CHARMM-style PDB file with segment names, atoms N, HN, CA, C and O in Angstrom:
ATOM      1  N   MET     1     109.327 108.315  99.071  1.00  0.00      PROA
ATOM      2  CA  MET     1     110.075 109.481  99.342  1.00  0.00      PROA
ATOM      3  C   MET     1     109.605 110.603  98.408  1.00  0.00      PROA
ATOM      4  O   MET     1     109.347 110.390  97.223  1.00  0.00      PROA
ATOM      5  N   PRO     2     109.508 111.777  98.973  1.00  0.00      PROA
ATOM      6  CA  PRO     2     108.990 112.922  98.122  1.00  0.00      PROA
ATOM      7  C   PRO     2     110.029 113.383  97.130  1.00  0.00      PROA
ATOM      8  O   PRO     2     111.237 113.349  97.367  1.00  0.00      PROA
ATOM      9  N   TYR     3     109.475 113.832  95.966  1.00  0.00      PROA
ATOM     10  HN  TYR     3     108.494 113.860  95.773  1.00  0.00      PROA
ATOM     11  CA  TYR     3     110.356 114.394  94.876  1.00  0.00      PROA
ATOM     12  C   TYR     3     110.262 115.880  94.987  1.00  0.00      PROA
ATOM     13  O   TYR     3     109.174 116.391  95.254  1.00  0.00      PROA
ATOM     14  N   THR     4     111.351 116.621  94.795  1.00  0.00      PROA
ATOM     15  HN  THR     4     112.234 116.206  94.577  1.00  0.00      PROA
ATOM     16  CA  THR     4     111.239 118.038  94.539  1.00  0.00      PROA
ATOM     17  C   THR     4     111.480 118.287  93.110  1.00  0.00      PROA
ATOM     18  O   THR     4     112.566 117.981  92.617  1.00  0.00      PROA
ATOM     19  N   THR     5     110.471 118.862  92.357  1.00  0.00      PROA
ATOM     20  HN  THR     5     109.589 119.110  92.757  1.00  0.00      PROA
ATOM     21  CA  THR     5     110.602 119.030  90.921  1.00  0.00      PROA
ATOM     22  C   THR     5     110.228 120.514  90.580  1.00  0.00      PROA
ATOM     23  O   THR     5     109.132 120.981  90.892  1.00  0.00      PROA
ATOM     24  N   ILE     6     111.170 121.215  89.938  1.00  0.00      PROA
ATOM     25  HN  ILE     6     112.059 120.836  89.683  1.00  0.00      PROA
ATOM     26  CA  ILE     6     110.958 122.580  89.543  1.00  0.00      PROA
ATOM     27  C   ILE     6     111.015 122.552  87.980  1.00  0.00      PROA
ATOM     28  O   ILE     6     112.050 122.236  87.393  1.00  0.00      PROA
ATOM     29  N   LEU     7     109.868 122.893  87.334  1.00  0.00      PROA
ATOM     30  HN  LEU     7     109.028 123.149  87.811  1.00  0.00      PROA
ATOM     31  CA  LEU     7     109.780 122.861  85.885  1.00  0.00      PROA
ATOM     32  C   LEU     7     110.088 124.152  85.246  1.00  0.00      PROA
ATOM     33  O   LEU     7     110.535 124.130  84.099  1.00  0.00      PROA
ATOM     34  N   GLU     8     109.899 125.303  85.865  1.00  0.00      PROA
ATOM     35  HN  GLU     8     109.536 125.321  86.796  1.00  0.00      PROA
ATOM     36  CA  GLU     8     110.162 126.589  85.302  1.00  0.00      PROA
ATOM     37  C   GLU     8     111.669 126.795  85.151  1.00  0.00      PROA
ATOM     38  O   GLU     8     112.381 126.647  86.144  1.00  0.00      PROA
ATOM     39  N   PRO     9     112.220 127.142  83.923  1.00  0.00      PROA
ATOM     40  CA  PRO     9     113.613 127.312  83.778  1.00  0.00      PROA
ATOM     41  C   PRO     9     114.206 128.414  84.689  1.00  0.00      PROA
ATOM     42  O   PRO     9     113.669 129.507  84.865  1.00  0.00      PROA
ATOM     43  N   ARG    10     115.300 128.038  85.217  1.00  0.00      PROA
ATOM     44  HN  ARG    10     115.736 127.150  85.075  1.00  0.00      PROA
ATOM     45  CA  ARG    10     115.978 128.994  86.210  1.00  0.00      PROA
ATOM     46  C   ARG    10     116.896 129.973  85.512  1.00  0.00      PROA
ATOM     47  O   ARG    10     117.143 131.063  86.029  1.00  0.00      PROA
ATOM     48  N   PHE    11     117.416 129.602  84.331  1.00  0.00      PROA
ATOM     49  HN  PHE    11     117.216 128.717  83.911  1.00  0.00      PROA
ATOM     50  CA  PHE    11     118.344 130.467  83.632  1.00  0.00      PROA
ATOM     51  C   PHE    11     117.823 130.873  82.199  1.00  0.00      PROA
ATOM     52  O   PHE    11     117.020 130.177  81.577  1.00  0.00      PROA
ATOM     53  N   ARG    12     118.303 131.960  81.768  1.00  0.00      PROA
ATOM     54  HN  ARG    12     118.955 132.526  82.273  1.00  0.00      PROA
ATOM     55  CA  ARG    12     117.904 132.348  80.297  1.00  0.00      PROA
ATOM     56  C   ARG    12     118.818 131.688  79.333  1.00  0.00      PROA
ATOM     57  O   ARG    12     119.871 131.171  79.705  1.00  0.00      PROA
ATOM     58  N   ALA    13     118.418 131.701  78.071  1.00  0.00      PROA
ATOM     59  HN  ALA    13     117.563 132.121  77.769  1.00  0.00      PROA
ATOM     60  CA  ALA    13     119.219 131.142  77.018  1.00  0.00      PROA
ATOM     61  C   ALA    13     120.570 131.849  77.013  1.00  0.00      PROA
ATOM     62  O   ALA    13     120.674 133.060  77.204  1.00  0.00      PROA
ATOM     63  N   LEU    14     121.584 131.046  76.787  1.00  0.00      PROA
ATOM     64  HN  LEU    14     121.499 130.061  76.632  1.00  0.00      PROA
ATOM     65  CA  LEU    14     122.998 131.502  76.734  1.00  0.00      PROA
ATOM     66  C   LEU    14     123.585 132.086  78.035  1.00  0.00      PROA
ATOM     67  O   LEU    14     124.703 132.601  78.059  1.00  0.00      PROA
ATOM     68  N   GLU    15     122.815 131.988  79.078  1.00  0.00      PROA
ATOM     69  HN  GLU    15     121.907 131.570  79.059  1.00  0.00      PROA
ATOM     70  CA  GLU    15     123.390 132.353  80.417  1.00  0.00      PROA
ATOM     71  C   GLU    15     124.321 131.303  80.907  1.00  0.00      PROA
ATOM     72  O   GLU    15     124.028 130.109  80.839  1.00  0.00      PROA
ATOM     73  N   ARG    16     125.482 131.756  81.417  1.00  0.00      PROA
ATOM     74  HN  ARG    16     125.720 132.725  81.472  1.00  0.00      PROA
ATOM     75  CA  ARG    16     126.399 130.765  82.020  1.00  0.00      PROA
ATOM     76  C   ARG    16     125.891 130.214  83.256  1.00  0.00      PROA
ATOM     77  O   ARG    16     125.399 130.930  84.128  1.00  0.00      PROA
ATOM     78  N   ILE    17     126.013 128.779  83.367  1.00  0.00      PROA
ATOM     79  HN  ILE    17     126.412 128.197  82.659  1.00  0.00      PROA
ATOM     80  CA  ILE    17     125.570 128.124  84.532  1.00  0.00      PROA
ATOM     81  C   ILE    17     126.615 127.429  85.272  1.00  0.00      PROA
ATOM     82  O   ILE    17     127.303 126.615  84.655  1.00  0.00      PROA
ATOM     83  N   ASP    18     126.823 127.631  86.477  1.00  0.00      PROA
ATOM     84  HN  ASP    18     126.264 128.292  86.979  1.00  0.00      PROA
ATOM     85  CA  ASP    18     127.743 126.924  87.427  1.00  0.00      PROA
ATOM     86  C   ASP    18     126.931 125.664  87.910  1.00  0.00      PROA
ATOM     87  O   ASP    18     126.255 125.699  88.938  1.00  0.00      PROA
ATOM     88  N   VAL    19     127.037 124.543  87.103  1.00  0.00      PROA
ATOM     89  HN  VAL    19     127.586 124.515  86.268  1.00  0.00      PROA
ATOM     90  CA  VAL    19     126.150 123.440  87.411  1.00  0.00      PROA
ATOM     91  C   VAL    19     126.638 122.843  88.752  1.00  0.00      PROA
ATOM     92  O   VAL    19     125.799 122.425  89.551  1.00  0.00      PROA
ATOM     93  N   ARG    20     127.855 122.791  89.011  1.00  0.00      PROA
ATOM     94  HN  ARG    20     128.537 123.131  88.362  1.00  0.00      PROA
ATOM     95  CA  ARG    20     128.454 122.257  90.247  1.00  0.00      PROA
ATOM     96  C   ARG    20     127.942 123.001  91.450  1.00  0.00      PROA
ATOM     97  O   ARG    20     127.634 122.356  92.453  1.00  0.00      PROA
ATOM     98  N   ALA    21     127.827 124.310  91.425  1.00  0.00      PROA
ATOM     99  HN  ALA    21     128.078 124.834  90.610  1.00  0.00      PROA
ATOM    100  CA  ALA    21     127.373 125.159  92.493  1.00  0.00      PROA
ATOM    101  C   ALA    21     125.932 124.977  92.689  1.00  0.00      PROA
ATOM    102  O   ALA    21     125.523 124.938  93.850  1.00  0.00      PROA
ATOM    103  N   VAL    22     125.054 124.853  91.658  1.00  0.00      PROA
ATOM    104  HN  VAL    22     125.387 124.884  90.715  1.00  0.00      PROA
ATOM    105  CA  VAL    22     123.630 124.477  91.676  1.00  0.00      PROA
ATOM    106  C   VAL    22     123.422 123.126  92.362  1.00  0.00      PROA
ATOM    107  O   VAL    22     122.612 122.985  93.277  1.00  0.00      PROA
ATOM    108  N   ALA    23     124.174 122.153  91.892  1.00  0.00      PROA
ATOM    109  HN  ALA    23     124.832 122.267  91.148  1.00  0.00      PROA
ATOM    110  CA  ALA    23     124.001 120.837  92.516  1.00  0.00      PROA
ATOM    111  C   ALA    23     124.478 120.752  93.949  1.00  0.00      PROA
ATOM    112  O   ALA    23     123.872 120.025  94.737  1.00  0.00      PROA
ATOM    113  N   GLN    24     125.515 121.445  94.326  1.00  0.00      PROA
ATOM    114  HN  GLN    24     126.008 122.035  93.686  1.00  0.00      PROA
ATOM    115  CA  GLN    24     125.969 121.454  95.688  1.00  0.00      PROA
ATOM    116  C   GLN    24     125.013 122.132  96.647  1.00  0.00      PROA
ATOM    117  O   GLN    24     125.024 121.860  97.848  1.00  0.00      PROA
ATOM    118  N   ALA    25     124.174 123.030  96.102  1.00  0.00      PROA
ATOM    119  HN  ALA    25     124.165 123.251  95.127  1.00  0.00      PROA
ATOM    120  CA  ALA    25     123.219 123.812  96.940  1.00  0.00      PROA
ATOM    121  C   ALA    25     121.968 123.003  97.232  1.00  0.00      PROA
ATOM    122  O   ALA    25     121.193 123.411  98.097  1.00  0.00      PROA
ATOM    123  N   VAL    26     121.718 121.866  96.555  1.00  0.00      PROA
ATOM    124  HN  VAL    26     122.348 121.535  95.852  1.00  0.00      PROA
ATOM    125  CA  VAL    26     120.580 121.024  96.681  1.00  0.00      PROA
ATOM    126  C   VAL    26     120.629 120.360  98.082  1.00  0.00      PROA
ATOM    127  O   VAL    26     121.684 119.849  98.459  1.00  0.00      PROA
ATOM    128  N   THR    27     119.583 120.352  98.825  1.00  0.00      PROA
ATOM    129  HN  THR    27     118.726 120.767  98.519  1.00  0.00      PROA
ATOM    130  CA  THR    27     119.540 119.716 100.160  1.00  0.00      PROA
ATOM    131  C   THR    27     118.443 118.548 100.074  1.00  0.00      PROA
ATOM    132  O   THR    27     118.347 117.734 100.993  1.00  0.00      PROA
ATOM    133  N   ASP    28     117.692 118.497  99.040  1.00  0.00      PROA
ATOM    134  HN  ASP    28     117.771 119.157  98.294  1.00  0.00      PROA
ATOM    135  CA  ASP    28     116.677 117.520  98.890  1.00  0.00      PROA
ATOM    136  C   ASP    28     117.278 116.115  98.453  1.00  0.00      PROA
ATOM    137  O   ASP    28     118.176 116.111  97.611  1.00  0.00      PROA
ATOM    138  N   PRO    29     116.827 114.957  98.978  1.00  0.00      PROA
ATOM    139  CA  PRO    29     117.440 113.752  98.540  1.00  0.00      PROA
ATOM    140  C   PRO    29     117.013 113.394  97.110  1.00  0.00      PROA
ATOM    141  O   PRO    29     117.770 112.691  96.441  1.00  0.00      PROA
ATOM    142  N   TRP    30     115.983 113.780  96.653  1.00  0.00      PROA
ATOM    143  HN  TRP    30     115.367 114.351  97.197  1.00  0.00      PROA
ATOM    144  CA  TRP    30     115.404 113.637  95.242  1.00  0.00      PROA
ATOM    145  C   TRP    30     115.057 114.891  94.665  1.00  0.00      PROA
ATOM    146  O   TRP    30     114.079 115.485  95.120  1.00  0.00      PROA
ATOM    147  N   TYR    31     115.752 115.407  93.678  1.00  0.00      PROA
ATOM    148  HN  TYR    31     116.547 114.925  93.309  1.00  0.00      PROA
ATOM    149  CA  TYR    31     115.636 116.746  93.177  1.00  0.00      PROA
ATOM    150  C   TYR    31     115.735 116.823  91.678  1.00  0.00      PROA
ATOM    151  O   TYR    31     116.630 116.188  91.121  1.00  0.00      PROA
ATOM    152  N   SER    32     114.883 117.553  90.972  1.00  0.00      PROA
ATOM    153  HN  SER    32     114.156 118.070  91.425  1.00  0.00      PROA
ATOM    154  CA  SER    32     114.980 117.765  89.550  1.00  0.00      PROA
ATOM    155  C   SER    32     114.547 119.166  89.335  1.00  0.00      PROA
ATOM    156  O   SER    32     113.503 119.632  89.790  1.00  0.00      PROA
ATOM    157  N   GLU    33     115.462 119.847  88.571  1.00  0.00      PROA
ATOM    158  HN  GLU    33     116.310 119.468  88.201  1.00  0.00      PROA
ATOM    159  CA  GLU    33     115.159 121.283  88.289  1.00  0.00      PROA
ATOM    160  C   GLU    33     115.526 121.518  86.770  1.00  0.00      PROA
ATOM    161  O   GLU    33     116.546 121.069  86.247  1.00  0.00      PROA
ATOM    162  N   THR    34     114.589 122.263  86.139  1.00  0.00      PROA
ATOM    163  HN  THR    34     113.761 122.628  86.564  1.00  0.00      PROA
ATOM    164  CA  THR    34     114.935 122.694  84.758  1.00  0.00      PROA
ATOM    165  C   THR    34     115.819 123.872  84.819  1.00  0.00      PROA
ATOM    166  O   THR    34     115.458 124.925  85.344  1.00  0.00      PROA
ATOM    167  N   LEU    35     117.023 123.689  84.261  1.00  0.00      PROA
ATOM    168  HN  LEU    35     117.316 122.834  83.835  1.00  0.00      PROA
ATOM    169  CA  LEU    35     118.040 124.816  84.200  1.00  0.00      PROA
ATOM    170  C   LEU    35     117.752 125.828  83.083  1.00  0.00      PROA
ATOM    171  O   LEU    35     117.775 127.037  83.314  1.00  0.00      PROA
ATOM    172  N   CYS    36     117.479 125.325  81.872  1.00  0.00      PROA
ATOM    173  HN  CYS    36     117.460 124.343  81.684  1.00  0.00      PROA
ATOM    174  CA  CYS    36     117.245 126.244  80.736  1.00  0.00      PROA
ATOM    175  C   CYS    36     116.550 125.508  79.610  1.00  0.00      PROA
ATOM    176  O   CYS    36     116.374 124.292  79.680  1.00  0.00      PROA
ATOM    177  N   ARG    37     116.147 126.237  78.561  1.00  0.00      PROA
ATOM    178  HN  ARG    37     116.290 127.225  78.504  1.00  0.00      PROA
ATOM    179  CA  ARG    37     115.573 125.779  77.443  1.00  0.00      PROA
ATOM    180  C   ARG    37     116.567 125.805  76.241  1.00  0.00      PROA
ATOM    181  O   ARG    37     117.250 126.811  76.051  1.00  0.00      PROA
ATOM    182  N   VAL    38     116.655 124.758  75.459  1.00  0.00      PROA
ATOM    183  HN  VAL    38     116.100 123.940  75.613  1.00  0.00      PROA
ATOM    184  CA  VAL    38     117.484 124.824  74.235  1.00  0.00      PROA
ATOM    185  C   VAL    38     116.586 124.345  73.028  1.00  0.00      PROA
ATOM    186  O   VAL    38     116.228 123.178  72.864  1.00  0.00      PROA
ATOM    187  N   ASN    39     116.306 125.293  72.297  1.00  0.00      PROA
ATOM    188  HN  ASN    39     116.597 126.240  72.430  1.00  0.00      PROA
ATOM    189  CA  ASN    39     115.305 125.114  71.192  1.00  0.00      PROA
ATOM    190  C   ASN    39     113.971 124.427  71.664  1.00  0.00      PROA
ATOM    191  O   ASN    39     113.238 125.068  72.417  1.00  0.00      PROA
ATOM    192  N   ASP    40     113.643 123.265  71.297  1.00  0.00      PROA
ATOM    193  HN  ASP    40     114.239 122.745  70.685  1.00  0.00      PROA
ATOM    194  CA  ASP    40     112.402 122.658  71.805  1.00  0.00      PROA
ATOM    195  C   ASP    40     112.610 121.689  72.961  1.00  0.00      PROA
ATOM    196  O   ASP    40     111.711 120.944  73.353  1.00  0.00      PROA
ATOM    197  N   ALA    41     113.853 121.729  73.502  1.00  0.00      PROA
ATOM    198  HN  ALA    41     114.582 122.335  73.184  1.00  0.00      PROA
ATOM    199  CA  ALA    41     114.119 120.760  74.607  1.00  0.00      PROA
ATOM    200  C   ALA    41     114.397 121.573  75.912  1.00  0.00      PROA
ATOM    201  O   ALA    41     114.527 122.796  75.862  1.00  0.00      PROA
ATOM    202  N   VAL    42     114.479 120.936  76.975  1.00  0.00      PROA
ATOM    203  HN  VAL    42     114.373 119.943  77.016  1.00  0.00      PROA
ATOM    204  CA  VAL    42     114.864 121.500  78.315  1.00  0.00      PROA
ATOM    205  C   VAL    42     116.086 120.731  78.775  1.00  0.00      PROA
ATOM    206  O   VAL    42     116.264 119.552  78.468  1.00  0.00      PROA
ATOM    207  N   VAL    43     116.917 121.432  79.515  1.00  0.00      PROA
ATOM    208  HN  VAL    43     116.772 122.390  79.765  1.00  0.00      PROA
ATOM    209  CA  VAL    43     118.088 120.775  80.235  1.00  0.00      PROA
ATOM    210  C   VAL    43     117.846 120.921  81.720  1.00  0.00      PROA
ATOM    211  O   VAL    43     117.669 121.987  82.310  1.00  0.00      PROA
ATOM    212  N   ARG    44     117.863 119.655  82.268  1.00  0.00      PROA
ATOM    213  HN  ARG    44     118.006 118.789  81.788  1.00  0.00      PROA
ATOM    214  CA  ARG    44     117.472 119.580  83.757  1.00  0.00      PROA
ATOM    215  C   ARG    44     118.653 118.965  84.588  1.00  0.00      PROA
ATOM    216  O   ARG    44     119.510 118.234  84.092  1.00  0.00      PROA
ATOM    217  N   LEU    45     118.612 119.301  85.772  1.00  0.00      PROA
ATOM    218  HN  LEU    45     117.916 119.895  86.175  1.00  0.00      PROA
ATOM    219  CA  LEU    45     119.579 118.878  86.745  1.00  0.00      PROA
ATOM    220  C   LEU    45     118.841 117.846  87.684  1.00  0.00      PROA
ATOM    221  O   LEU    45     117.800 118.164  88.260  1.00  0.00      PROA
ATOM    222  N   GLY    46     119.388 116.660  87.810  1.00  0.00      PROA
ATOM    223  HN  GLY    46     120.233 116.402  87.342  1.00  0.00      PROA
ATOM    224  CA  GLY    46     118.782 115.675  88.707  1.00  0.00      PROA
ATOM    225  C   GLY    46     119.721 115.375  89.777  1.00  0.00      PROA
ATOM    226  O   GLY    46     120.881 115.141  89.439  1.00  0.00      PROA
ATOM    227  N   VAL    47     119.410 115.341  91.033  1.00  0.00      PROA
ATOM    228  HN  VAL    47     118.467 115.532  91.308  1.00  0.00      PROA
ATOM    229  CA  VAL    47     120.242 114.978  92.153  1.00  0.00      PROA
ATOM    230  C   VAL    47     119.484 113.841  92.833  1.00  0.00      PROA
ATOM    231  O   VAL    47     118.344 114.033  93.257  1.00  0.00      PROA
ATOM    232  N   VAL    48     120.072 112.700  92.939  1.00  0.00      PROA
ATOM    233  HN  VAL    48     120.998 112.544  92.594  1.00  0.00      PROA
ATOM    234  CA  VAL    48     119.464 111.518  93.487  1.00  0.00      PROA
ATOM    235  C   VAL    48     120.377 110.961  94.618  1.00  0.00      PROA
ATOM    236  O   VAL    48     121.562 110.728  94.376  1.00  0.00      PROA
ATOM    237  N   GLN    49     119.884 110.762  95.755  1.00  0.00      PROA
ATOM    238  HN  GLN    49     118.922 110.952  95.952  1.00  0.00      PROA
ATOM    239  CA  GLN    49     120.642 110.075  96.823  1.00  0.00      PROA
ATOM    240  C   GLN    49     120.013 108.689  97.100  1.00  0.00      PROA
ATOM    241  O   GLN    49     118.826 108.604  97.416  1.00  0.00      PROA
ATOM    242  N   GLY    50     120.751 107.684  96.989  1.00  0.00      PROA
ATOM    243  HN  GLY    50     121.715 107.753  96.732  1.00  0.00      PROA
ATOM    244  CA  GLY    50     120.270 106.279  97.232  1.00  0.00      PROA
ATOM    245  C   GLY    50     119.784 105.677  96.011  1.00  0.00      PROA
ATOM    246  O   GLY    50     120.052 106.207  94.933  1.00  0.00      PROA
ATOM    247  N   GLU    51     119.044 104.542  96.080  1.00  0.00      PROA
ATOM    248  HN  GLU    51     118.826 104.111  96.955  1.00  0.00      PROA
ATOM    249  CA  GLU    51     118.674 103.839  94.902  1.00  0.00      PROA
ATOM    250  C   GLU    51     117.635 104.661  94.058  1.00  0.00      PROA
ATOM    251  O   GLU    51     116.740 105.287  94.626  1.00  0.00      PROA
ATOM    252  N   TYR    52     117.753 104.650  92.844  1.00  0.00      PROA
ATOM    253  HN  TYR    52     118.480 104.141  92.382  1.00  0.00      PROA
ATOM    254  CA  TYR    52     116.855 105.433  91.928  1.00  0.00      PROA
ATOM    255  C   TYR    52     115.704 104.558  91.465  1.00  0.00      PROA
ATOM    256  O   TYR    52     115.889 103.424  91.023  1.00  0.00      PROA
ATOM    257  N   HSD    53     114.545 105.107  91.577  1.00  0.00      PROA
ATOM    258  HN  HSD    53     114.394 106.029  91.936  1.00  0.00      PROA
ATOM    259  CA  HSD    53     113.395 104.449  91.113  1.00  0.00      PROA
ATOM    260  C   HSD    53     113.331 104.633  89.539  1.00  0.00      PROA
ATOM    261  O   HSD    53     112.959 105.688  89.025  1.00  0.00      PROA
ATOM    262  N   TRP    54     113.712 103.552  88.841  1.00  0.00      PROA
ATOM    263  HN  TRP    54     114.014 102.695  89.258  1.00  0.00      PROA
ATOM    264  CA  TRP    54     113.866 103.684  87.331  1.00  0.00      PROA
ATOM    265  C   TRP    54     112.567 103.804  86.700  1.00  0.00      PROA
ATOM    266  O   TRP    54     111.636 103.127  87.135  1.00  0.00      PROA
ATOM    267  N   HSD    55     112.394 104.628  85.676  1.00  0.00      PROA
ATOM    268  HN  HSD    55     113.151 105.178  85.322  1.00  0.00      PROA
ATOM    269  CA  HSD    55     111.220 104.700  84.914  1.00  0.00      PROA
ATOM    270  C   HSD    55     111.568 105.182  83.529  1.00  0.00      PROA
ATOM    271  O   HSD    55     112.723 105.501  83.247  1.00  0.00      PROA
ATOM    272  N   LYS    56     110.583 105.237  82.669  1.00  0.00      PROA
ATOM    273  HN  LYS    56     109.644 104.979  82.898  1.00  0.00      PROA
ATOM    274  CA  LYS    56     110.902 105.609  81.236  1.00  0.00      PROA
ATOM    275  C   LYS    56     109.699 106.475  80.682  1.00  0.00      PROA
ATOM    276  O   LYS    56     108.575 106.441  81.185  1.00  0.00      PROA
ATOM    277  N   HSD    57     110.037 107.232  79.630  1.00  0.00      PROA
ATOM    278  HN  HSD    57     110.949 107.260  79.222  1.00  0.00      PROA
ATOM    279  CA  HSD    57     108.987 107.999  78.987  1.00  0.00      PROA
ATOM    280  C   HSD    57     108.946 107.581  77.531  1.00  0.00      PROA
ATOM    281  O   HSD    57     109.791 107.980  76.729  1.00  0.00      PROA
ATOM    282  N   ASP    58     108.010 106.822  77.221  1.00  0.00      PROA
ATOM    283  HN  ASP    58     107.323 106.498  77.872  1.00  0.00      PROA
ATOM    284  CA  ASP    58     107.881 106.207  75.787  1.00  0.00      PROA
ATOM    285  C   ASP    58     107.761 107.272  74.754  1.00  0.00      PROA
ATOM    286  O   ASP    58     108.212 107.016  73.637  1.00  0.00      PROA
ATOM    287  N   ASP    59     107.207 108.444  74.977  1.00  0.00      PROA
ATOM    288  HN  ASP    59     106.841 108.652  75.884  1.00  0.00      PROA
ATOM    289  CA  ASP    59     106.988 109.444  73.951  1.00  0.00      PROA
ATOM    290  C   ASP    59     107.935 110.652  74.020  1.00  0.00      PROA
ATOM    291  O   ASP    59     107.670 111.698  73.427  1.00  0.00      PROA
ATOM    292  N   GLU    60     109.049 110.485  74.759  1.00  0.00      PROA
ATOM    293  HN  GLU    60     109.264 109.635  75.241  1.00  0.00      PROA
ATOM    294  CA  GLU    60     110.069 111.597  74.938  1.00  0.00      PROA
ATOM    295  C   GLU    60     111.431 111.061  74.852  1.00  0.00      PROA
ATOM    296  O   GLU    60     111.726 109.945  75.278  1.00  0.00      PROA
ATOM    297  N   ASP    61     112.282 111.893  74.278  1.00  0.00      PROA
ATOM    298  HN  ASP    61     112.041 112.799  73.931  1.00  0.00      PROA
ATOM    299  CA  ASP    61     113.763 111.545  74.324  1.00  0.00      PROA
ATOM    300  C   ASP    61     114.298 112.072  75.648  1.00  0.00      PROA
ATOM    301  O   ASP    61     113.857 113.101  76.160  1.00  0.00      PROA
ATOM    302  N   GLU    62     115.262 111.334  76.184  1.00  0.00      PROA
ATOM    303  HN  GLU    62     115.620 110.498  75.768  1.00  0.00      PROA
ATOM    304  CA  GLU    62     115.837 111.715  77.448  1.00  0.00      PROA
ATOM    305  C   GLU    62     117.295 111.170  77.552  1.00  0.00      PROA
ATOM    306  O   GLU    62     117.608 110.072  77.091  1.00  0.00      PROA
ATOM    307  N   PHE    63     118.114 111.954  78.147  1.00  0.00      PROA
ATOM    308  HN  PHE    63     117.860 112.846  78.521  1.00  0.00      PROA
ATOM    309  CA  PHE    63     119.564 111.511  78.358  1.00  0.00      PROA
ATOM    310  C   PHE    63     120.012 111.868  79.702  1.00  0.00      PROA
ATOM    311  O   PHE    63     119.496 112.801  80.317  1.00  0.00      PROA
ATOM    312  N   PHE    64     120.973 111.140  80.182  1.00  0.00      PROA
ATOM    313  HN  PHE    64     121.392 110.382  79.682  1.00  0.00      PROA
ATOM    314  CA  PHE    64     121.566 111.437  81.419  1.00  0.00      PROA
ATOM    315  C   PHE    64     123.091 111.540  81.426  1.00  0.00      PROA
ATOM    316  OT1 PHE    64     123.688 111.798  82.471  1.00  0.00      PROA
TER     317      PHE     64
END
């Protein structure tokens, strides 16, 4: 199944984000978008329909 991934941040620092509206607008079954940057980290939205193909990043911190 193809993944849609957007790495460029959509919002500026301290900009208010309606995460529910962003998520509800997603039409792709597998979607990941960078919402904003916070210091040296990024905040991403992930929308997954169906079983998730689990993976890990040994050299990065990640939370869901």
